[in-house]
C-alpha positions, 0 to 999 in steps of 0.5 A, a space after each residue: 242828349 240831342 240826337 242828330 243824324 248825318 248821311 255821308 256821301 260815301 263809306 268812311 274816308 278822310 273827307 269825313 275824318 272830322 266827324 269821327 274824330 269829334 265823336 271819339 274825342 267827346 266833342 259832340 258829347 260836350 255840346 249835349 249831342 248824340 251823332 249818328 253817322 249814316 253811311 251808303 252801305 247800309 242800303 248799298 246806296 239805294 238812297 243818296 244822302 240828298 234824298 235822305 235829307 229830303 225825306 227827313 231821315 237825317 238832319 245833314 247830307 254830305 254831298 257836292 254843292 250841286 245836290 243843294 242846287 238840284 234839291 232846290 230847283 227840282 219839280 217839287 223843290 226842297 228848300 235846303 242850304 249848304 251850311 259848310 264846306 268840308 274841304 276848302 279846295 276841290 280835290 276831285 278829278 276825272 281819272 283814266 288809267 295811264 295805260 289806257 293811253 288817254 292823255 287829254 279829255 278830248 280823247 274821251 270821245 267814243 269812250 265809256 264814262 262811269 257815271 253816279 247819275 248825278 243830275 248835272 254830272 254827265 253834262 259837266 263831263 261832256 262839256 270838259 271833253 268839248 272844252 279840250 276840243 272834243 265833241 263830247 260824245 262819250 258813252 255813259 254807263 251807270 254801274 252800282 254806285 259803290 262799285 264804280 271805281 272797280 269798273 275802271 280798275 277792271 277796264 269796264 269803263 274808260 273814265 270816272 269821277 274820283 277823289 284824288 285824296 282817296 281813290 287817287 291814294 288807293 291807286 298810288 298805294 297799289 302801283 296803279 298810274 292814273 291820269 287826272 283831268 281836273 275841271 278848273 284846268 278845262 274852264 269849268 268853275 266847280 266850286 265845293 265838294 263835299 258840303 254839309 246840306 240842311 233843310 232850310 226849315 230845320 235850320 230855323 227850328 234847330 239853329 242853336 243845335 246846328 251851330 253846336 254841331 258845327 262848332 264841334 265838328 270844326 274842332 274835330 277837323 282842326 284836331 285832325 289837321 294837327 294830329 295826323 296819325 291819331 286822327 288816322 288811327 281813329 278813322 281806321 276803325 270805321 273804314 271798310 276792311 278793303 280800304 284798310 288794306 288797299 289805301 295808305 290812310 296816313 298819306 291820305 290824311 296828310 294829303 287831305 288835312 291841308 284842305 280842311 282850312 283853319 280856325 278862321 276858314 273852316 267850313 266857309 264858302 266864297 259865295 262869289 265862287 258858288 255864284 260863278 258856278 251856278 251862272 256856268 250851269 245856266 250858261 250851258 243849259 244844265 240849270 234853267 232856273 233863276 236860282 242864286 247862290 245866296 238862296 241856297 248856300 250860307 255861312 251863318 251858322 259857322 262860329 
């Protein structure tokens, strides 16, 4: 058995369902693969998935596509590539509690945003506010990553970035009304999140292994899409106990499954969309390098 390690971007949730389904149903074993799924709870997010990949602790990192850009353009660059999109659509948004009275991004001026401290994140949020007519003068805080959602619920922050199919479903399950601000509604051409990222040198050395891994993973995601209840049961064994009680997992799976793609589209990224996002980052001075989408984003391993 060939062992591969995958660093997840969060505790197990519906964005990760395909991994757990492929593992439970033996799809990895069929390809002579042993897969270890590493969650941030192992070190309470001391290391991000991207950092684990940089340190060669894992073969793959689940992360927003910005992480692939950042690794390739940091002071000491790490050559990586995004090799598959787990979702075909952006299900993330900036969220505020409805009871806060904040109904538009411009009303976040002077408010507090709880940030994950990602390289481009704060600039993106400020620009969203400015695009809605605000000044972008928001106060940024950096709470413990795994507790950021709780800071919003506790009123310690006015806004944060969430996945509507996870924290959004939790809020709905708990009867907590939210207002969402999607980046695309405010002229920010965000592309894919999350994606699977791998080191460029490892792709060349382990090409067949990585292709086998993606093929089995795809099979897991497509099974999950067609078998909502069974895949939810499989996932429920791995989600934190708090989430099992607070989130309608089946509703989350129903919401998410239609965004996994199909036999033809699963994992595939439209590089022109990624290039538009890279150009946007450059235009707004968030990225100053000459990087292009084709250098860090590829569908070559998808079969």
